[in-house]
MMTF fields as JSON, N, C-alpha, C and O atoms, coordinates in Angstrom:
{
  "mmtfVersion": "1.0.0",
  "mmtfProducer": "UNKNOWN",
  "numBonds": 423,
  "numAtoms": 424,
  "numGroups": 106,
  "numChains": 1,
  "numModels": 1,
  "chainsPerModel": [1],
  "groupsPerChain": [106],
  "chainIdList": ["A"],
  "bondAtomList": [4, 2, 8, 6, 12, 10, 16, 14, 20, 18, 24, 22, 28, 26, 32, 30, 36, 34, 40, 38, 44, 42, 48, 46, 52, 50, 56, 54, 60, 58, 64, 62, 68, 66, 72, 70, 76, 74, 80, 78, 84, 82, 88, 86, 92, 90, 96, 94, 100, 98, 104, 102, 108, 106, 112, 110, 116, 114, 120, 118, 124, 122, 128, 126, 132, 130, 136, 134, 140, 138, 144, 142, 148, 146, 152, 150, 156, 154, 160, 158, 164, 162, 168, 166, 172, 170, 176, 174, 180, 178, 184, 182, 188, 186, 192, 190, 196, 194, 200, 198, 204, 202, 208, 206, 212, 210, 216, 214, 220, 218, 224, 222, 228, 226, 232, 230, 236, 234, 240, 238, 244, 242, 248, 246, 252, 250, 256, 254, 260, 258, 264, 262, 268, 266, 272, 270, 276, 274, 280, 278, 284, 282, 288, 286, 292, 290, 296, 294, 300, 298, 304, 302, 308, 306, 312, 310, 316, 314, 320, 318, 324, 322, 328, 326, 332, 330, 336, 334, 340, 338, 344, 342, 348, 346, 352, 350, 356, 354, 360, 358, 364, 362, 368, 366, 372, 370, 376, 374, 380, 378, 384, 382, 388, 386, 392, 390, 396, 394, 400, 398, 404, 402, 408, 406, 412, 410, 416, 414, 420, 418],
  "bondOrderList": [1, 1, 1, 1, 1, 1, 1, 1, 1, 1, 1, 1, 1, 1, 1, 1, 1, 1, 1, 1, 1, 1, 1, 1, 1, 1, 1, 1, 1, 1, 1, 1, 1, 1, 1, 1, 1, 1, 1, 1, 1, 1, 1, 1, 1, 1, 1, 1, 1, 1, 1, 1, 1, 1, 1, 1, 1, 1, 1, 1, 1, 1, 1, 1, 1, 1, 1, 1, 1, 1, 1, 1, 1, 1, 1, 1, 1, 1, 1, 1, 1, 1, 1, 1, 1, 1, 1, 1, 1, 1, 1, 1, 1, 1, 1, 1, 1, 1, 1, 1, 1, 1, 1, 1, 1],
  "groupList": [{"groupName": "UNK", "atomNameList": ["N", "CA", "C", "O"], "elementList": ["N", "C", "C", "O"], "formalChargeList": [0, 0, 0, 0], "bondAtomList": [1, 0, 2, 1, 3, 2], "bondOrderList": [1, 1, 2], "singleLetterCode": "X", "chemCompType": "L-PEPTIDE LINKING"}],
  "groupTypeList": [0, 0, 0, 0, 0, 0, 0, 0, 0, 0, 0, 0, 0, 0, 0, 0, 0, 0, 0, 0, 0, 0, 0, 0, 0, 0, 0, 0, 0, 0, 0, 0, 0, 0, 0, 0, 0, 0, 0, 0, 0, 0, 0, 0, 0, 0, 0, 0, 0, 0, 0, 0, 0, 0, 0, 0, 0, 0, 0, 0, 0, 0, 0, 0, 0, 0, 0, 0, 0, 0, 0, 0, 0, 0, 0, 0, 0, 0, 0, 0, 0, 0, 0, 0, 0, 0, 0, 0, 0, 0, 0, 0, 0, 0, 0, 0, 0, 0, 0, 0, 0, 0, 0, 0, 0, 0],
  "groupIdList": [1, 2, 3, 4, 5, 6, 7, 8, 9, 10, 11, 12, 13, 14, 15, 16, 17, 18, 19, 20, 21, 22, 23, 24, 25, 26, 27, 28, 29, 30, 31, 32, 33, 34, 35, 36, 37, 38, 39, 40, 41, 42, 43, 44, 45, 46, 47, 48, 49, 50, 51, 52, 53, 54, 55, 56, 57, 58, 59, 60, 61, 62, 63, 64, 65, 66, 67, 68, 69, 70, 71, 72, 73, 74, 75, 76, 77, 78, 79, 80, 81, 82, 83, 84, 85, 86, 87, 88, 89, 90, 91, 92, 93, 94, 95, 96, 97, 98, 99, 100, 101, 102, 103, 104, 105, 106],
  "secStructList": [7, 7, 7, 7, 1, 2, 2, 2, 2, 2, 2, 2, 2, 2, 2, 2, 2, 2, 2, 2, 2, 2, 2, 2, 2, 2, 2, 2, 2, 2, 2, 2, 6, 6, 7, 7, 7, 7, 2, 2, 2, 2, 2, 2, 2, 2, 6, 6, 7, 3, 3, 3, 3, 3, 3, 3, 3, 7, 1, 1, 1, 3, 3, 3, 3, 3, 3, 3, 3, 3, 1, 7, 7, 2, 2, 2, 2, 2, 2, 2, 2, 2, 2, 6, 7, 7, 7, 1, 7, 3, 3, 3, 3, 3, 3, 7, 7, 7, 7, 7, 2, 2, 2, 2, 6, 7],
  "xCoordList": [-114.975, -115.586, -115.944, -116.692, -115.42, -115.779, -116.103, -115.223, -117.357, -117.8, -118.685, -119.496, -118.541, -119.351, -120.495, -121.388, -120.485, -121.552, -122.474, -122.023, -123.776, -124.768, -124.526, -124.666, -124.167, -123.935, -122.796, -122.886, -121.746, -120.603, -120.965, -120.514, -121.774, -122.235, -123.069, -122.88, -123.998, -124.844, -124.003, -124.253, -123.017, -122.151, -121.364, -121.226, -120.85, -120.088, -120.976, -120.56, -122.19, -123.118, -123.499, -123.565, -123.749, -124.093, -122.971, -123.219, -121.732, -120.592, -120.371, -119.983, -120.612, -120.47, -121.493, -121.159, -122.733, -123.781, -123.502, -123.717, -123.025, -122.675, -121.562, -121.637, -120.538, -119.436, -119.933, -119.499, -120.833, -121.407, -122.13, -121.959, -122.935, -123.662, -122.701, -122.894, -121.676, -120.699, -119.954, -119.666, -119.64, -118.918, -119.755, -119.201, -121.072, -121.93, -122.278, -122.433, -122.404, -122.758, -121.636, -121.889, -120.417, -119.296, -119.101, -119.062, -118.976, -118.818, -120.027, -119.872, -121.22, -122.413, -122.347, -122.636, -121.972, -121.841, -120.732, -120.873, -119.634, -118.524, -118.922, -118.589, -119.639, -120.101, -121.024, -120.952, -121.893, -122.782, -121.968, -122.369, -120.836, -119.943, -118.984, -118.108, -119.134, -118.289, -116.95, -116.041, -116.807, -115.545, -115.778, -116.624, -115.026, -115.207, -113.957, -113.682, -113.205, -111.967, -112.274, -113.307, -111.362, -111.514, -111.083, -110.465, -111.427, -110.997, -109.474, -108.933, -108.782, -107.316, -106.746, -105.812, -107.308, -106.853, -107.128, -106.27, -108.318, -108.657, -107.707, -107.259, -107.404, -106.502, -105.12, -104.548, -104.585, -103.253, -103.239, -102.323, -104.258, -104.28, -104.507, -103.937, -105.326, -105.582, -104.491, -104.44, -103.626, -102.459, -101.478, -100.578, -101.642, -100.771, -101.26, -100.555, -102.456, -103.063, -102.937, -102.941, -102.827, -102.749, -103.771, -103.94, -104.453, -105.35, -104.836, -104.686, -104.569, -104.087, -105.253, -105.868, -105.556, -106.631, -106.034, -105.278, -106.379, -105.903, -107.104, -108.032, -107.094, -108.174, -107.624, -106.652, -108.265, -107.84, -108.907, -110.011, -108.607, -109.6, -109.873, -108.942, -111.152, -111.527, -111.895, -111.498, -112.662, -113.056, -113.442, -113.099, -114.146, -114.477, -115.484, -115.59, -116.227, -117.291, -117.103, -117.752, -116.25, -116.121, -114.658, -113.75, -114.471, -113.148, -113.317, -114.426, -112.223, -112.228, -111.476, -110.373, -112.085, -111.499, -111.008, -111.799, -109.718, -109.128, -108.729, -108.003, -109.203, -108.825, -108.098, -108.529, -107.014, -106.221, -105.861, -105.18, -106.322, -105.963, -104.7, -104.606, -103.73, -102.469, -102.283, -102.791, -101.566, -101.222, -102.45, -102.458, -103.502, -104.691, -104.432, -104.002, -104.698, -104.595, -106.007, -106.982, -106.132, -107.467, -108.355, -109.566, -107.763, -108.545, -109.16, -110.325, -108.375, -108.881, -110.065, -111.085, -109.915, -110.989, -112.257, -113.363, -112.096, -113.246, -113.961, -115.191, -113.204, -113.792, -114.507, -115.622, -113.882, -114.511, -115.815, -116.81, -115.82, -117.05, -118.134, -119.293, -117.757, -118.728, -119.332, -120.497, -118.548, -119.028, -119.693, -120.231, -119.653, -120.268, -119.465, -120.032, -118.138, -117.26, -116.529, -116.286, -116.18, -115.423, -113.945, -113.438, -113.264, -111.817, -111.114, -111.748, -109.807, -108.925, -109.05, -109.26, -108.921, -108.911, -110.308, -110.946, -110.771, -112.017, -111.968, -111.252, -112.744, -112.763, -114.183, -115.149, -114.301, -115.617, -115.52, -114.599, -116.465, -116.533, -117.466, -118.554, -117.032, -117.855, -117.785, -116.877, -118.77, -118.8, -117.695, -117.554, -116.916, -115.792, -116.303, -117.291, -115.635, -115.958, -115.099, -113.874, -115.745, -115.025, -114.601, -115.397, -113.377, -112.95, -113.739, -114.097, -114.011, -114.751, -113.853, -112.629, -114.48, -113.746, -112.692, -111.59, -113.014, -112.059, -110.81, -109.728, -110.943, -109.783, -108.921, -107.702, -109.558, -108.81, -107.979, -106.865, -108.503, -107.828, -106.821, -106.26, -106.576, -105.664, -104.236, -103.342],
  "yCoordList": [-47.73, -46.43, -45.924, -46.575, -44.782, -44.191, -42.718, -41.919, -42.372, -40.984, -40.75, -41.607, -39.624, -39.345, -38.375, -38.231, -37.716, -36.764, -37.363, -38.002, -37.145, -37.693, -37.246, -38.043, -35.986, -35.462, -36.21, -36.509, -36.508, -37.228, -38.684, -39.238, -39.296, -40.668, -40.697, -41.564, -39.745, -39.674, -39.443, -40.063, -38.566, -38.298, -39.541, -39.833, -40.273, -41.492, -42.536, -43.166, -42.716, -43.675, -43.253, -44.092, -41.968, -41.471, -41.741, -42.231, -41.423, -41.645, -43.131, -43.511, -43.969, -45.42, -45.94, -46.755, -45.474, -45.897, -45.365, -46.068, -44.13, -43.546, -44.35, -44.626, -44.723, -45.526, -46.901, -47.413, -47.499, -48.799, -48.715, -49.584, -47.668, -47.516, -47.268, -47.814, -46.454, -46.191, -47.464, -47.699, -48.291, -49.538, -50.521, -51.41, -50.375, -51.231, -50.59, -51.295, -49.27, -48.577, -48.643, -48.919, -48.395, -48.339, -49.669, -49.674, -50.815, -52.077, -52.403, -53.005, -52.013, -52.258, -51.492, -52.051, -50.228, -49.426, -49.968, -49.998, -50.393, -50.928, -52.225, -52.439, -53.098, -54.353, -54.062, -54.731, -53.061, -52.667, -52.204, -52.423, -51.571, -51.119, -52.189, -51.903, -53.432, -54.529, -54.647, -55.296, -54.028, -54.076, -54.92, -54.592, -56.005, -56.929, -57.019, -58.063, -55.931, -55.902, -55.789, -55.249, -56.307, -56.216, -54.824, -54.068, -54.494, -53.231, -53.117, -52.049, -54.228, -54.212, -53.848, -53.052, -54.433, -54.139, -52.687, -52.01, -52.207, -50.808, -49.859, -48.866, -50.168, -49.317, -49.253, -48.171, -50.399, -50.442, -49.668, -48.885, -49.886, -49.231, -47.721, -46.952, -47.29, -45.86, -45.134, -43.905, -45.84, -45.2, -44.735, -43.947, -45.213, -44.828, -43.561, -43.02, -43.079, -41.931, -40.69, -40.784, -39.535, -38.272, -37.296, -37.187, -36.584, -35.49, -34.232, -34.183, -33.216, -31.935, -30.954, -30.772, -30.323, -29.337, -27.986, -27.864, -26.972, -25.621, -24.705, -24.755, -23.869, -22.908, -21.512, -21.072, -20.824, -19.478, -18.468, -18.493, -17.574, -16.563, -15.61, -15.152, -15.315, -14.389, -13.02, -11.983, -13.043, -11.802, -12.177, -13.265, -11.297, -11.555, -12.685, -13.25, -13.023, -14.021, -15.292, -16.295, -15.291, -16.463, -16.84, -16.015, -18.119, -18.625, -19.62, -20.075, -19.95, -20.952, -22.158, -22.041, -23.329, -24.592, -25.339, -25.641, -25.642, -26.386, -27.771, -27.899, -28.806, -30.182, -30.783, -30.638, -31.447, -32.094, -33.491, -33.659, -34.504, -35.893, -36.24, -35.994, -36.815, -37.196, -38.702, -39.348, -39.252, -40.674, -41.583, -42.653, -41.164, -42.014, -43.176, -42.989, -44.355, -45.569, -45.925, -45.381, -46.826, -47.23, -47.76, -47.539, -48.46, -48.964, -47.817, -47.886, -46.754, -45.597, -44.971, -44.643, -44.81, -44.211, -45.056, -44.519, -46.371, -47.267, -47.138, -47.12, -47.05, -46.888, -45.54, -45.469, -44.479, -43.162, -43.163, -42.595, -43.803, -43.889, -44.653, -44.238, -45.783, -46.602, -45.846, -46.055, -44.967, -44.199, -42.881, -42.168, -42.556, -41.313, -40.079, -39.005, -40.219, -39.108, -38.564, -39.29, -37.288, -36.656, -37.002, -37.217, -37.051, -37.291, -36.158, -35.306, -36.171, -35.203, -33.826, -33.706, -32.789, -31.428, -30.833, -30.926, -30.233, -29.484, -28.318, -28.343, -27.298, -26.058, -25.798, -26.065, -25.275, -24.964, -23.661, -23.468, -22.79, -21.552, -21.811, -22.361, -21.412, -21.662, -20.5, -19.67, -20.466, -19.427, -19.696, -20.819, -18.682, -18.832, -18.971, -18.341, -19.79, -19.931, -18.964, -18.952, -18.171, -17.222, -17.935, -18.688, -17.729, -18.363, -17.812, -16.634, -18.657, -18.2, -17.281, -17.295, -16.497, -15.539, -16.23, -15.706, -17.396, -18.069, -18.525, -18.56, -18.883, -19.286, -18.084, -18.202, -16.934, -15.738, -15.229, -14.744, -15.332, -14.788, -15.751, -15.419, -16.88, -17.854, -17.448, -18.159],
  "zCoordList": [63.408, 63.27, 64.659, 65.388, 65.02, 66.302, 66.084, 65.765, 66.257, 66.209, 67.418, 67.77, 68.044, 69.228, 68.953, 69.787, 67.816, 67.488, 66.434, 65.484, 66.619, 65.693, 64.258, 63.331, 64.066, 62.722, 62.029, 60.838, 62.754, 62.176, 61.867, 60.864, 62.723, 62.467, 61.2, 60.348, 61.072, 59.877, 58.628, 57.595, 58.705, 57.555, 57.165, 55.977, 58.138, 57.866, 57.182, 56.209, 57.688, 57.078, 55.664, 54.766, 55.457, 54.127, 53.134, 52.032, 53.522, 52.627, 52.361, 51.256, 53.358, 53.169, 52.165, 51.306, 52.269, 51.341, 49.942, 48.954, 49.852, 48.557, 47.881, 46.684, 48.639, 48.096, 47.654, 46.622, 48.422, 48.069, 46.719, 45.864, 46.534, 45.267, 44.101, 43.015, 44.319, 43.258, 42.887, 41.713, 43.887, 43.633, 42.817, 42.171, 42.836, 42.017, 40.681, 39.684, 40.643, 39.416, 38.383, 37.211, 38.804, 37.855, 37.132, 35.902, 37.842, 37.1, 36.22, 35.158, 36.651, 35.852, 34.534, 33.476, 34.594, 33.37, 32.472, 31.249, 33.084, 32.283, 31.594, 30.429, 32.314, 31.687, 30.513, 29.482, 30.666, 29.567, 28.364, 27.221, 28.614, 27.545, 27.057, 26.241, 27.543, 27.085, 27.783, 27.265, 28.952, 29.693, 30.939, 31.771, 31.063, 32.179, 33.049, 33.64, 33.127, 33.912, 35.399, 35.795, 36.214, 37.668, 38.135, 37.385, 39.412, 39.997, 39.967, 39.682, 40.264, 40.267, 38.914, 38.822, 37.854, 36.495, 36.141, 35.573, 36.473, 36.183, 36.9, 36.327, 38.15, 38.938, 38.303, 38.167, 37.916, 37.311, 35.997, 35.744, 35.157, 33.849, 33.969, 33.195, 34.925, 35.051, 35.817, 35.778, 36.504, 37.108, 36.05, 36.341, 34.822, 33.711, 33.012, 32.16, 33.36, 32.705, 33.587, 34.815, 32.948, 33.686, 33.137, 31.923, 34.025, 33.634, 34.309, 35.529, 33.5, 34.011, 33.957, 32.906, 35.088, 35.164, 35.521, 36.485, 34.736, 34.969, 35.124, 34.318, 36.154, 36.381, 36.094, 36.71, 35.149, 34.767, 35.181, 34.637, 36.135, 36.529, 35.363, 34.702, 35.114, 34.047, 34.604, 34.071, 35.688, 36.364, 37.787, 38.25, 38.488, 39.895, 40.069, 41.158, 39.015, 39.173, 38.356, 38.65, 37.353, 36.486, 36.253, 36.353, 35.939, 35.583, 34.44, 34.162, 33.789, 32.735, 33.239, 33.771, 33.066, 33.501, 32.272, 31.378, 32.21, 31.091, 31.584, 32.57, 30.898, 31.225, 30.035, 28.891, 30.31, 29.257, 29.723, 30.734, 28.979, 29.267, 28.494, 27.291, 29.198, 28.561, 28.639, 29.556, 27.693, 27.656, 27.589, 28.198, 26.847, 26.73, 25.78, 24.642, 26.264, 25.455, 24.974, 25.492, 23.992, 23.535, 24.663, 24.651, 25.641, 26.774, 27.569, 27.961, 27.811, 28.547, 27.811, 28.418, 26.491, 25.696, 25.761, 25.837, 25.732, 25.801, 27.15, 27.198, 28.235, 29.57, 29.665, 30.181, 29.175, 29.22, 28.432, 28.882, 27.247, 26.451, 27.192, 27.205, 27.818, 28.549, 29.723, 30.062, 30.35, 31.5, 31.093, 31.94, 29.783, 29.318, 29.669, 29.869, 29.748, 30.122, 28.909, 27.945, 28.955, 27.876, 28.005, 29.105, 26.864, 26.858, 26.123, 25.499, 26.214, 25.565, 26.195, 27.402, 25.378, 25.886, 25.774, 24.725, 26.833, 26.751, 27.716, 28.717, 27.393, 28.154, 28.634, 27.919, 29.847, 30.395, 31.182, 31.975, 30.956, 31.735, 32.904, 32.735, 34.092, 35.269, 36.239, 36.192, 37.116, 38.14, 39.145, 39.631, 39.458, 40.38, 41.804, 42.182, 42.584, 44.006, 44.795, 44.67, 45.593, 46.436, 47.707, 48.27, 48.184, 49.441, 50.608, 50.622, 51.585, 52.761, 53.599, 53.466, 54.449, 55.287, 56.155, 56.315, 56.715, 57.596, 56.854, 57.439, 55.547, 54.775, 54.379, 54.259, 54.178, 53.795, 54.954, 54.752, 56.164, 57.345, 57.979, 59.023, 57.421, 58.032, 57.888, 58.348]
}
């Protein structure tokens, strides 16, 4: 790790600590849900799953977000339940993010 600015060092440390906590939280939640698979097994099994996300603009301030999970196996559903996540198709209306001026002028 080489950063010369304090802000970048702080950001790197923050992200490292966040990743450390996530790496402990996820297996803990899965064990509570009765899943004792290793990270390697989870990676292989979830590489078989696809989630398609479509954003549909509604007006200047809102859009509709459509999520569709494809190829879900019973194992995937069990993991999603253990983590408290939704599966299959769901729709959510949300406030649209406007691009910043620097991105528009590029």
